[in-house]
RODO-2510 file (C-alpha; in nm, 4 decimals, decimal comma):
residues 563
     n   res          X          Y          Z
     1     x    10,8421    -4,1662   -13,0396
     2     x    10,5732    -3,9021   -13,0325
     3     x    10,6641    -3,5701   -12,8745
     4     x    10,4786    -3,5358   -12,5437
     5     x    10,3329    -3,2151   -12,4098
     6     x    10,4267    -3,1012   -12,0601
     7     x    10,0967    -3,2282   -11,9174
     8     x    10,1351    -3,5660   -12,0876
     9     x    10,4842    -3,6034   -11,9461
    10     x    10,3646    -3,5128   -11,5946
    11     x    10,0845    -3,7712   -11,6168
    12     x    10,3322    -4,0408   -11,7159
    13     x    10,5461    -3,9483   -11,4165
    14     x    10,2380    -3,9830   -11,1946
    15     x    10,1678    -4,3210   -11,3532
    16     x    10,5165    -4,4356   -11,2554
    17     x    10,4655    -4,3070   -10,9000
    18     x    10,1310    -4,4907   -10,8720
    19     x    10,2926    -4,8164   -10,9785
    20     x    10,5821    -4,7641   -10,7359
    21     x    10,3247    -4,7203   -10,4591
    22     x    10,1979    -5,0714   -10,5390
    23     x     9,8737    -4,9551   -10,6975
    24     x     9,7620    -5,1045   -11,0297
    25     x     9,6471    -4,8076   -11,2451
    26     x     9,4567    -5,0439   -11,4783
    27     x     9,3029    -5,3138   -11,2541
    28     x     9,1400    -5,6154   -11,4189
    29     x     8,8900    -5,7080   -11,1481
    30     x     8,5211    -5,6184   -11,1597
    31     x     8,4093    -5,3019   -10,9831
    32     x     8,0607    -5,3625   -10,8309
    33     x     7,8691    -5,0530   -10,9507
    34     x     7,5136    -5,0544   -10,8140
    35     x     7,3900    -4,7029   -10,9015
    36     x     7,4129    -4,4496   -11,1826
    37     x     7,3970    -4,0729   -11,1457
    38     x     7,0417    -4,0792   -11,2824
    39     x     6,9361    -4,3503   -11,0324
    40     x     7,0710    -4,1434   -10,7455
    41     x     6,8941    -3,8246   -10,8474
    42     x     6,5681    -3,9987   -10,9284
    43     x     6,5482    -4,1983   -10,6018
    44     x     6,7529    -3,9848   -10,3638
    45     x     6,7640    -4,0936    -9,9983
    46     x     6,9748    -3,9167    -9,7376
    47     x     7,2358    -4,1554    -9,5931
    48     x     7,1838    -4,4227    -9,8620
    49     x     7,4982    -4,6237    -9,9452
    50     x     7,5943    -4,6269   -10,3136
    51     x     7,8733    -4,7578   -10,5347
    52     x     7,9318    -4,5559   -10,8505
    53     x     8,2032    -4,5235   -11,1128
    54     x     8,2939    -4,2780   -11,3836
    55     x     8,5326    -4,0141   -11,5042
    56     x     8,6644    -3,7381   -11,2756
    57     x     8,5635    -3,4170   -11,4564
    58     x     8,6489    -3,1402   -11,2118
    59     x     8,7609    -3,0835   -10,8552
    60     x     8,8144    -2,8025   -10,6054
    61     x     9,0695    -2,9024   -10,3421
    62     x     9,0561    -2,7056   -10,0169
    63     x     9,3072    -2,8570    -9,7779
    64     x     9,1651    -3,1713    -9,6242
    65     x     8,8398    -3,1527    -9,8245
    66     x     8,7506    -3,1435   -10,1899
    67     x     8,4372    -3,1164   -10,4004
    68     x     8,4596    -3,2919   -10,7361
    69     x     8,2355    -3,3908   -11,0244
    70     x     8,1985    -3,7483   -11,1484
    71     x     8,0569    -3,8284   -11,4935
    72     x     7,9162    -4,1695   -11,5847
    73     x     7,7260    -4,2837   -11,8947
    74     x     7,4042    -4,1208   -11,7682
    75     x     7,5216    -3,7819   -11,6435
    76     x     7,7151    -3,6039   -11,3680
    77     x     7,6967    -3,5824   -10,9915
    78     x     7,8879    -3,3941   -10,7218
    79     x     8,1123    -3,6003   -10,4953
    80     x     8,2752    -3,4883   -10,1704
    81     x     8,6199    -3,6091   -10,0670
    82     x     8,7026    -3,5555    -9,6980
    83     x     9,0425    -3,6711    -9,5745
    84     x     8,9162    -3,7994    -9,2400
    85     x     8,6208    -3,9867    -9,3936
    86     x     8,8519    -4,1657    -9,6380
    87     x     9,1528    -4,2105    -9,4078
    88     x     8,9999    -4,3061    -9,0725
    89     x     9,3330    -4,4065    -8,9147
    90     x     9,6631    -4,2272    -8,8680
    91     x     9,7790    -4,2842    -9,2275
    92     x     9,6386    -4,0000    -9,4416
    93     x     9,8429    -4,0769    -9,7540
    94     x     9,5494    -4,2050    -9,9612
    95     x     9,4023    -3,8566    -9,9584
    96     x     9,7131    -3,6390    -9,9192
    97     x     9,9356    -3,8198   -10,1687
    98     x     9,7186    -4,0377   -10,3899
    99     x     9,4043    -3,8274   -10,4368
   100     x     9,5587    -3,4801   -10,4237
   101     x     9,8852    -3,5439   -10,6077
   102     x     9,8477    -3,8448   -10,8356
   103     x     9,4898    -3,8295   -10,9682
   104     x     9,3978    -3,6074   -11,2643
   105     x     9,0894    -3,4809   -11,4420
   106     x     8,9848    -3,7536   -11,6856
   107     x     9,0835    -4,0481   -11,4657
   108     x     8,8213    -4,3212   -11,4170
   109     x     8,7554    -4,3885   -11,0509
   110     x     8,5182    -4,6038   -10,8479
   111     x     8,3551    -4,4598   -10,5367
   112     x     8,1887    -4,6141   -10,2340
   113     x     7,9920    -4,3557   -10,0421
   114     x     7,6771    -4,2203    -9,8784
   115     x     7,4277    -3,9674   -10,0107
   116     x     7,3709    -3,6275    -9,8539
   117     x     7,2637    -3,2786    -9,9559
   118     x     7,4877    -2,9760    -9,9165
   119     x     7,3735    -2,6561    -9,7471
   120     x     7,2528    -2,5262   -10,0846
   121     x     7,0559    -2,8479   -10,1450
   122     x     7,2784    -3,0159   -10,4042
   123     x     7,2641    -3,3953   -10,4112
   124     x     7,6143    -3,5213   -10,3322
   125     x     7,8007    -3,8448   -10,2615
   126     x     8,0159    -3,8446    -9,9473
   127     x     8,3189    -4,0545   -10,0456
   128     x     8,4018    -4,3278    -9,7953
   129     x     8,6527    -4,5000   -10,0223
   130     x     8,7714    -4,4692   -10,3810
   131     x     8,9659    -4,6770   -10,6328
   132     x     9,1567    -4,5821   -10,9452
   133     x     9,0088    -4,7793   -11,2373
   134     x     9,1990    -4,6253   -11,5283
   135     x     9,4672    -4,3556   -11,5428
   136     x     9,4215    -4,1034   -11,8271
   137     x     9,7564    -4,0146   -11,9842
   138     x     9,6208    -3,7430   -12,2105
   139     x     9,4284    -3,4424   -12,0706
   140     x     9,0696    -3,4001   -12,1894
   141     x     9,0042    -3,0914   -12,4077
   142     x     8,7700    -2,9469   -12,1450
   143     x     8,6241    -2,5981   -12,1907
   144     x     8,7067    -2,3360   -11,9267
   145     x     8,4481    -2,1154   -11,7560
   146     x     8,5372    -1,7712   -11,6206
   147     x     8,3887    -1,5919   -11,3197
   148     x     8,1143    -1,4394   -11,5349
   149     x     8,0067    -1,7858   -11,6542
   150     x     8,1461    -1,7443   -12,0070
   151     x     8,2892    -2,0598   -12,1669
   152     x     8,6258    -2,0533   -12,3432
   153     x     8,8430    -2,3067   -12,5291
   154     x     8,5500    -2,5378   -12,6034
   155     x     8,6194    -2,8530   -12,8029
   156     x     8,4292    -2,7173   -13,1037
   157     x     8,6510    -2,7650   -13,4073
   158     x     8,4520    -3,0069   -13,6316
   159     x     8,7549    -3,1856   -13,7747
   160     x     8,9008    -3,2527   -13,4299
   161     x     8,5619    -3,3579   -13,2946
   162     x     8,5008    -3,6089   -13,5764
   163     x     8,8538    -3,7499   -13,5595
   164     x     8,8438    -3,7797   -13,1801
   165     x     8,4785    -3,8701   -13,1244
   166     x     8,5772    -4,0380   -12,7963
   167     x     8,6933    -3,7007   -12,6611
   168     x     8,3938    -3,5242   -12,8168
   169     x     8,1519    -3,7548   -12,6336
   170     x     8,3409    -3,7159   -12,3057
   171     x     8,3432    -3,3350   -12,2987
   172     x     8,0333    -3,2419   -12,5053
   173     x     7,7391    -3,4246   -12,3402
   174     x     7,4842    -3,3014   -12,5984
   175     x     7,6638    -3,4976   -12,8708
   176     x     7,5593    -3,8210   -12,7017
   177     x     7,1920    -3,7179   -12,7318
   178     x     7,2203    -3,7327   -13,1124
   179     x     7,3283    -4,0961   -13,1009
   180     x     7,0687    -4,1868   -12,8399
   181     x     6,8066    -4,0512   -13,0803
   182     x     6,9674    -4,2416   -13,3662
   183     x     6,9215    -4,5676   -13,1768
   184     x     6,5624    -4,4706   -13,0912
   185     x     6,4980    -4,4247   -13,4638
   186     x     6,6300    -4,7708   -13,5515
   187     x     6,4331    -4,9309   -13,2672
   188     x     6,1134    -4,7500   -13,3644
   189     x     6,1428    -4,8566   -13,7275
   190     x     6,2300    -5,2146   -13,6343
   191     x     5,9308    -5,2359   -13,3958
   192     x     5,6990    -5,0925   -13,6636
   193     x     5,8035    -5,3670   -13,9077
   194     x     5,8060    -5,6463   -13,6514
   195     x     5,4516    -5,5656   -13,5385
   196     x     5,3454    -5,6232   -13,8986
   197     x     5,5361    -5,9545   -13,8945
   198     x     5,7926    -5,8546   -14,1552
   199     x     6,1166    -6,0489   -14,1227
   200     x     6,4576    -5,8934   -14,0520
   201     x     6,7372    -6,0534   -14,2571
   202     x     7,1062    -6,0176   -14,3421
   203     x     7,2492    -6,0224   -14,6940
   204     x     7,6103    -6,0256   -14,8242
   205     x     7,8346    -5,7216   -14,7964
   206     x     8,0999    -5,8715   -15,0246
   207     x     7,9301    -5,9258   -15,3597
   208     x     8,0447    -6,0693   -15,6926
   209     x     7,8283    -5,8121   -15,8743
   210     x     7,7545    -5,4667   -15,7250
   211     x     7,3821    -5,4501   -15,7978
   212     x     7,0711    -5,2701   -15,6834
   213     x     7,1786    -4,9112   -15,7514
   214     x     7,3586    -4,6871   -15,9979
   215     x     7,6816    -4,6103   -15,8113
   216     x     8,0584    -4,6561   -15,8325
   217     x     8,1646    -4,9479   -15,6084
   218     x     8,4715    -5,0208   -15,4002
   219     x     8,6632    -5,3151   -15,5474
   220     x     8,8754    -5,5742   -15,3692
   221     x     9,0228    -5,9150   -15,4551
   222     x     8,9517    -6,2514   -15,2938
   223     x     9,2803    -6,4411   -15,2927
   224     x     9,1482    -6,7929   -15,2345
   225     x     8,8868    -6,7714   -15,5115
   226     x     9,1041    -6,5448   -15,7271
   227     x     8,8085    -6,3233   -15,8181
   228     x     8,7221    -5,9548   -15,7816
   229     x     8,4631    -5,8725   -15,5170
   230     x     8,2733    -5,5506   -15,4517
   231     x     8,1570    -5,3877   -15,1324
   232     x     7,7780    -5,3664   -15,1322
   233     x     7,6291    -5,0548   -15,2919
   234     x     7,2744    -5,1767   -15,2160
   235     x     7,1026    -5,4933   -15,0925
   236     x     6,7966    -5,4732   -15,3176
   237     x     6,8628    -5,7692   -15,5460
   238     x     6,9296    -6,0068   -15,2557
   239     x     6,6148    -5,9036   -15,0701
   240     x     6,4054    -5,9595   -15,3831
   241     x     6,5604    -6,3062   -15,4164
   242     x     6,4081    -6,3768   -15,0723
   243     x     6,0653    -6,2667   -15,1959
   244     x     6,1125    -6,5167   -15,4807
   245     x     6,1949    -6,7741   -15,2133
   246     x     5,8605    -6,7269   -15,0398
   247     x     5,8904    -6,4534   -14,7755
   248     x     5,6006    -6,2056   -14,7805
   249     x     5,7987    -5,9216   -14,6228
   250     x     6,1703    -5,8800   -14,5539
   251     x     6,3783    -5,5850   -14,4360
   252     x     6,7416    -5,5095   -14,3541
   253     x     6,9418    -5,2268   -14,2020
   254     x     7,2478    -5,2448   -14,4245
   255     x     7,5877    -5,0821   -14,4351
   256     x     7,6409    -4,9711   -14,7957
   257     x     7,9569    -4,8397   -14,9590
   258     x     7,9897    -4,6094   -15,2587
   259     x     8,3219    -4,4928   -15,3982
   260     x     8,2015    -4,1423   -15,4756
   261     x     8,2383    -3,7849   -15,3553
   262     x     8,2009    -3,6694   -14,9958
   263     x     8,0020    -3,3686   -14,8813
   264     x     7,7682    -3,2584   -14,6014
   265     x     7,5083    -3,5229   -14,6941
   266     x     7,7277    -3,8030   -14,8333
   267     x     7,9710    -4,0397   -14,6631
   268     x     8,1308    -4,3307   -14,8543
   269     x     7,9979    -4,5690   -14,5862
   270     x     7,6337    -4,5171   -14,4924
   271     x     7,3354    -4,6994   -14,3449
   272     x     7,0228    -4,7731   -14,5454
   273     x     6,7037    -4,9545   -14,4563
   274     x     6,5323    -5,1490   -14,7341
   275     x     6,2029    -5,3342   -14,7055
   276     x     6,0179    -5,5443   -14,9643
   277     x     5,6550    -5,6540   -14,9261
   278     x     5,4845    -5,9009   -15,1602
   279     x     5,1470    -5,8317   -15,3222
   280     x     5,1810    -5,4527   -15,2761
   281     x     5,2436    -5,1591   -15,5123
   282     x     5,3953    -4,8109   -15,4855
   283     x     5,0610    -4,6507   -15,3985
   284     x     5,0319    -4,8752   -15,0920
   285     x     5,3978    -4,8035   -15,0131
   286     x     5,3384    -4,4257   -15,0105
   287     x     5,0773    -4,4634   -14,7359
   288     x     5,3003    -4,7115   -14,5520
   289     x     5,5941    -4,4646   -14,5659
   290     x     5,3800    -4,1809   -14,4278
   291     x     5,2693    -4,3981   -14,1338
   292     x     5,6241    -4,5194   -14,0738
   293     x     5,7854    -4,1744   -14,0638
   294     x     5,5099    -4,0253   -13,8509
   295     x     5,5616    -4,3116   -13,6041
   296     x     5,9407    -4,2674   -13,6049
   297     x     5,9312    -3,8886   -13,5573
   298     x     5,7102    -3,9288   -13,2489
   299     x     5,9311    -4,2061   -13,1106
   300     x     6,2472    -3,9944   -13,1485
   301     x     6,1239    -3,6454   -13,0561
   302     x     5,7800    -3,6942   -12,9030
   303     x     5,6185    -3,5004   -13,1887
   304     x     5,5751    -3,5190   -13,5663
   305     x     5,7377    -3,1775   -13,5993
   306     x     6,1104    -3,1182   -13,6386
   307     x     6,3362    -2,8189   -13,6998
   308     x     6,6008    -2,8359   -13,9706
   309     x     6,8040    -2,5195   -14,0095
   310     x     6,5576    -2,2376   -14,0752
   311     x     6,2761    -2,4772   -14,1646
   312     x     6,0032    -2,6268   -13,9484
   313     x     5,8968    -2,9563   -14,1020
   314     x     5,6082    -3,1845   -14,0126
   315     x     5,6138    -3,5595   -14,0690
   316     x     5,2437    -3,5973   -13,9971
   317     x     5,0632    -3,7842   -14,2767
   318     x     4,9477    -3,7311   -14,5489
   319     x     5,2251    -3,5834   -14,7699
   320     x     5,1933    -3,3862   -15,0919
   321     x     5,2331    -3,5853   -15,4190
   322     x     5,3705    -3,4520   -15,7484
   323     x     5,4884    -3,6299   -16,0639
   324     x     5,8472    -3,5736   -16,1782
   325     x     5,7238    -3,4456   -16,5149
   326     x     5,5026    -3,1858   -16,3449
   327     x     5,7800    -3,0876   -16,1019
   328     x     6,0265    -3,0176   -16,3858
   329     x     5,7584    -2,8340   -16,5820
   330     x     5,6689    -2,6221   -16,2763
   331     x     6,0251    -2,5095   -16,1990
   332     x     6,1799    -2,4951   -16,5485
   333     x     5,8891    -2,4591   -16,7908
   334     x     6,0316    -2,7557   -16,9860
   335     x     5,8204    -3,0650   -17,0582
   336     x     6,0353    -3,3816   -17,0663
   337     x     5,7516    -3,5934   -17,2090
   338     x     5,8600    -3,7734   -17,5263
   339     x     6,1888    -3,5856   -17,5545
   340     x     6,4909    -3,7518   -17,7169
   341     x     6,8326    -3,7796   -17,5554
   342     x     6,9601    -3,4983   -17,7795
   343     x     6,6693    -3,2692   -17,6860
   344     x     6,7234    -3,3359   -17,3158
   345     x     7,0978    -3,2730   -17,3537
   346     x     7,0386    -2,9367   -17,5232
   347     x     6,7697    -2,8387   -17,2733
   348     x     6,9947    -2,9166   -16,9745
   349     x     7,2815    -2,7266   -17,1336
   350     x     7,0500    -2,4309   -17,1966
   351     x     6,9581    -2,4302   -16,8261
   352     x     7,3262    -2,3965   -16,7351
   353     x     7,3544    -2,7547   -16,6096
   354     x     7,6897    -2,9274   -16,6503
   355     x     7,6412    -3,2275   -16,8822
   356     x     7,8644    -3,4585   -17,0858
   357     x     7,8407    -3,7146   -17,3644
   358     x     7,8354    -4,0158   -17,1296
   359     x     7,4907    -3,9191   -16,9966
   360     x     7,1858    -4,1049   -17,1212
   361     x     6,8242    -3,9849   -17,0951
   362     x     6,7849    -4,0983   -16,7354
   363     x     7,0990    -3,9227   -16,6136
   364     x     7,0066    -3,6020   -16,8002
   365     x     6,6577    -3,5932   -16,6491
   366     x     6,8066    -3,6655   -16,3066
   367     x     7,0481    -3,3718   -16,3460
   368     x     6,7670    -3,1343   -16,4497
   369     x     6,5511    -3,2383   -16,1539
   370     x     6,8428    -3,2261   -15,9093
   371     x     6,9627    -2,8820   -16,0161
   372     x     6,6317    -2,7058   -16,0727
   373     x     6,3658    -2,8772   -15,8621
   374     x     6,4939    -3,0652   -15,5541
   375     x     6,5706    -2,7605   -15,3420
   376     x     6,2126    -2,6359   -15,3637
   377     x     6,0591    -2,9224   -15,1668
   378     x     6,0812    -2,8395   -14,7950
   379     x     5,7859    -3,0231   -14,6427
   380     x     5,7747    -3,4010   -14,7049
   381     x     5,6722    -3,4449   -15,0696
   382     x     5,6400    -3,7573   -15,2831
   383     x     5,7836    -3,7125   -15,6336
   384     x     5,6237    -3,9862   -15,8425
   385     x     5,6242    -4,1541   -16,1842
   386     x     5,9864    -4,1353   -16,2942
   387     x     6,0868    -4,1827   -16,6612
   388     x     6,1785    -4,5449   -16,7412
   389     x     6,5407    -4,4571   -16,8243
   390     x     6,5973    -4,3470   -16,4635
   391     x     6,4675    -4,6670   -16,3034
   392     x     6,6068    -4,9936   -16,4433
   393     x     6,4661    -5,2047   -16,1568
   394     x     6,1184    -5,0533   -16,1510
   395     x     5,7909    -5,1755   -16,3022
   396     x     5,6592    -4,9924   -16,6070
   397     x     5,3750    -4,7542   -16,5234
   398     x     5,0363    -4,9166   -16,5737
   399     x     4,9018    -4,6075   -16,7599
   400     x     5,2105    -4,4758   -16,9430
   401     x     5,4823    -4,7063   -17,0868
   402     x     5,7368    -4,4199   -17,0845
   403     x     5,7182    -4,3953   -16,7043
   404     x     5,7712    -4,6229   -16,4047
   405     x     5,5833    -4,6730   -16,0793
   406     x     5,8383    -4,5078   -15,8563
   407     x     5,8462    -4,2364   -15,5938
   408     x     6,1105    -4,0519   -15,3962
   409     x     6,0331    -3,8673   -15,0743
   410     x     6,1889    -3,5217   -15,0635
   411     x     6,2425    -3,3251   -14,7399
   412     x     6,4236    -2,9901   -14,7235
   413     x     6,5488    -3,0391   -15,0781
   414     x     6,6989    -3,3836   -15,0116
   415     x     6,5823    -3,7349   -15,0968
   416     x     6,5350    -3,9560   -14,7901
   417     x     6,3309    -4,2424   -14,9373
   418     x     6,3061    -4,4226   -15,2704
   419     x     6,0415    -4,6812   -15,3591
   420     x     5,9075    -4,8835   -15,6529
   421     x     5,6466    -5,1187   -15,7721
   422     x     5,9213    -5,3745   -15,8322
   423     x     5,9911    -5,5023   -16,1815
   424     x     5,9151    -5,8755   -16,1803
   425     x     5,9129    -5,9442   -16,5564
   426     x     6,2457    -6,1264   -16,6166
   427     x     6,2524    -6,0484   -16,9893
   428     x     6,1882    -5,6781   -16,9361
   429     x     6,4497    -5,6768   -16,6582
   430     x     6,7098    -5,8303   -16,8897
   431     x     6,6432    -5,5601   -17,1515
   432     x     6,6819    -5,2886   -16,8878
   433     x     7,0144    -5,4365   -16,7718
   434     x     7,1344    -5,4488   -17,1325
   435     x     7,0504    -5,0789   -17,1706
   436     x     7,2614    -5,0147   -16,8608
   437     x     7,5453    -5,2114   -17,0197
   438     x     7,5346    -4,9794   -17,3201
   439     x     7,5638    -4,6799   -17,0872
   440     x     7,8635    -4,8433   -16,9182
   441     x     8,0312    -4,8949   -17,2554
   442     x     7,9597    -4,5294   -17,3286
   443     x     8,1617    -4,4309   -17,0205
   444     x     7,9042    -4,4114   -16,7399
   445     x     8,0911    -4,5695   -16,4452
   446     x     7,7751    -4,5674   -16,2321
   447     x     7,5708    -4,7811   -16,4734
   448     x     7,4408    -5,1130   -16,3343
   449     x     7,6014    -5,4501   -16,3994
   450     x     7,4020    -5,7402   -16,5468
   451     x     7,3247    -5,9802   -16,2621
   452     x     7,2463    -6,3091   -16,4344
   453     x     7,1731    -6,4921   -16,1101
   454     x     6,9116    -6,2318   -16,0188
   455     x     6,7554    -6,2741   -16,3642
   456     x     6,7498    -6,6507   -16,3059
   457     x     6,5723    -6,5904   -15,9726
   458     x     6,3063    -6,3770   -16,1454
   459     x     6,2516    -6,6553   -16,3980
   460     x     6,1317    -6,8754   -16,1116
   461     x     5,8632    -6,6112   -16,0533
   462     x     5,8397    -6,3156   -15,8133
   463     x     5,4958    -6,2008   -15,6983
   464     x     5,3926    -5,8347   -15,7358
   465     x     5,6092    -5,6548   -15,4811
   466     x     5,6788    -5,3045   -15,3578
   467     x     6,0127    -5,2026   -15,2096
   468     x     6,1261    -4,9016   -15,0080
   469     x     6,4735    -4,7722   -14,9235
   470     x     6,5450    -4,5031   -14,6617
   471     x     6,8774    -4,3310   -14,5940
   472     x     6,8965    -4,3637   -14,2161
   473     x     7,1818    -4,1176   -14,1696
   474     x     7,0010    -3,8471   -14,3624
   475     x     6,6729    -3,9121   -14,1806
   476     x     6,8342    -3,8727   -13,8380
   477     x     6,9924    -3,5474   -13,9594
   478     x     6,6412    -3,4085   -14,0120
   479     x     6,5183    -3,5375   -13,6755
   480     x     6,8123    -3,3878   -13,4794
   481     x     6,8625    -3,0634   -13,6776
   482     x     7,2144    -3,1493   -13,7929
   483     x     7,3347    -2,9986   -14,1207
   484     x     7,6248    -3,2400   -14,1724
   485     x     7,6107    -3,6196   -14,2009
   486     x     7,9361    -3,6293   -14,0031
   487     x     7,7450    -3,5098   -13,6952
   488     x     7,5255    -3,8226   -13,6938
   489     x     7,8010    -4,0803   -13,7575
   490     x     8,0170    -4,1884   -13,4671
   491     x     8,3242    -4,2214   -13,6879
   492     x     8,2807    -4,0496   -14,0279
   493     x     8,5376    -4,0991   -14,3007
   494     x     8,8072    -3,8300   -14,2874
   495     x     9,1068    -3,7265   -14,4931
   496     x     9,4332    -3,8723   -14,3575
   497     x     9,5478    -3,6792   -14,0523
   498     x     9,8478    -3,4615   -14,1210
   499     x    10,1528    -3,5854   -13,9368
   500     x    10,3404    -3,3235   -13,7335
   501     x    10,6490    -3,2014   -13,9168
   502     x    10,9746    -3,2843   -13,7377
   503     x    11,2264    -3,0019   -13,7792
   504     x    11,5976    -2,9906   -13,7143
   505     x    11,7285    -2,7335   -13,4659
   506     x    11,8553    -2,5179   -13,7563
   507     x    11,5152    -2,5334   -13,9296
   508     x    11,3387    -2,4357   -13,6068
   509     x    11,5738    -2,1388   -13,5626
   510     x    11,5172    -2,0082   -13,9171
   511     x    11,1407    -2,0542   -13,8951
   512     x    11,1264    -1,8705   -13,5613
   513     x    11,3161    -1,5763   -13,7111
   514     x    11,0670    -1,5599   -13,9969
   515     x    10,7799    -1,5582   -13,7497
   516     x    10,9374    -1,2899   -13,5291
   517     x    11,0793    -1,0571   -13,7984
   518     x    10,8521    -0,8487   -14,0218
   519     x    11,1313    -0,7704   -14,2710
   520     x    11,1999    -1,0875   -14,4653
   521     x    11,5059    -1,0029   -14,6705
   522     x    11,6831    -1,3346   -14,7208
   523     x    12,0340    -1,2010   -14,6519
   524     x    11,9205    -1,0355   -14,3283
   525     x    11,7519    -1,3521   -14,1971
   526     x    12,0549    -1,5583   -14,2934
   527     x    12,2839    -1,3209   -14,1039
   528     x    12,0599    -1,3234   -13,7957
   529     x    12,0505    -1,7041   -13,7931
   530     x    12,4278    -1,7241   -13,7438
   531     x    12,4345    -2,0444   -13,9514
   532     x    12,7150    -2,1441   -14,1838
   533     x    12,6384    -2,1462   -14,5561
   534     x    12,6056    -2,5259   -14,5531
   535     x    12,3703    -2,5363   -14,2540
   536     x    12,1687    -2,2412   -14,3886
   537     x    12,1187    -2,4080   -14,7272
   538     x    12,0196    -2,7370   -14,5623
   539     x    11,7694    -2,5636   -14,3294
   540     x    11,6074    -2,3656   -14,6120
   541     x    11,5888    -2,6749   -14,8315
   542     x    11,4175    -2,8706   -14,5516
   543     x    11,1647    -2,5942   -14,4799
   544     x    11,0818    -2,5597   -14,8497
   545     x    11,0368    -2,9368   -14,8803
   546     x    10,7818    -2,9244   -14,5970
   547     x    10,6125    -2,6237   -14,7657
   548     x    10,6699    -2,4100   -14,4582
   549     x    10,8496    -2,1219   -14,6318
   550     x    10,8470    -1,9426   -14,9625
   551     x    11,1502    -1,7808   -15,1312
   552     x    11,0678    -1,5112   -15,3864
   553     x    11,2133    -1,2050   -15,5566
   554     x    11,0773    -0,8544   -15,5073
   555     x    11,2400    -0,5531   -15,6803
   556     x    11,5498    -0,7638   -15,7497
   557     x    11,5825    -0,8444   -15,3774
   558     x    11,5576    -1,2103   -15,2612
   559     x    11,3024    -1,2453   -14,9837
   560     x    11,1855    -1,5308   -14,7657
   561     x    10,8636    -1,5728   -14,5671
   562     x    10,6703    -1,8349   -14,3731
   563     x    10,3946    -1,9986   -14,5819
***
């Protein structure tokens, strides 16, 4: 049994009282809502009858009357409870006992009422009747406002907010705006593609081969087939199979999974959009990407401009273009053209970049660019023409066989889009996969697998195609000025929540003494505890096991302190 706080216990007692009064605190029947708070404020009419529902967020009880605040999915509105309006007969218990004594902040209630304006002109609902729709057993972490208007005890701790997003959304209304904008972004992108008659599809999440990207996959086992399966790291190879099958343009918003590190811009589960269009190349795709992002920025924020941290960025087309070779040369003075793996390794090491023997040419170049160049690109910039070793699924550059026809779009030092002229030569693709296999054997656990079925598909013939991938989570970060990916995910991945430590009475007594006493001589604390030797030893052992205390020696005196 979890230990309940005083407020939680009181709410459970109220729940029992509500049930004893014959009221169902969790009714199953429909409540006939016909207005939202936004509807009321937009089309206000004095005396109009309305039925609304939402969460009780505050109230000021003054005898037989009470002003309260109701919050629904659209916003908040003031409601006015008057005992004689609600209880028109002799029995006043619905107001006196039920409303005043058994309802709490956070409860969901339904209200039937009439609209009026107070003396100060605030739009308000006069409550004619109300119904409890759901009793809240845990108090909301609501901020408190003092007489001067200062807010205290806000629900601001990021870890708590991400773990309890439901509470975050209930008490921090601005958080909801981020996710409204996120949905606007998806809708805007989907409409942009649909108007061009590209086809939205779905591809497998459980895959026999984790293809389409260089990343470490999550692995599971399918019992019935007795085979390993992998959570999707990318959907690229399946979408290109559909181009082989005859679609001219396909796209998918896909949940991808990568078993890698977590930081402010990476979550192990993330959303990507990938689109593939036949008979196009990466030059066409650059212009297409500019038009797409300009359209999306306007749809989300009403302007092409956005603020991200200290930077003002503009998604209005066109964007600057720079080759990867020139970018590395500009910021390091080193020319990667024609360099061997050994030369790249030594150059990276000389720049203070952490490298190891498992890295091939592509990985080394990627590390140099990531460490020395990425952070310099604030405004949207296309980095083009990547070395072949970095792009095993990309068509060889038409003018330079050492390069590929690839670009990445950089914004504020981060990649948000990646695109190719897709490799459609099955023999060349097989050679590239085999090179990846060598890297895997060398110890690179992010190297690509050989997908023989995809190679078979290419052998049937794939027309010239360009593909684009966009990290949707990262893009919405830029459009909402959020520095952490966890702010734009409803339920980001978190470390396991620490369970509260359950202490014995003896352990609690010792720990309290350590907290209250500044002199932590072990013998003195032991004497103050009044515990027998056996109970003392057991209490100290338990506290040490839970890493709550530390026993140490100082000047030959044993001391003990809280960790």
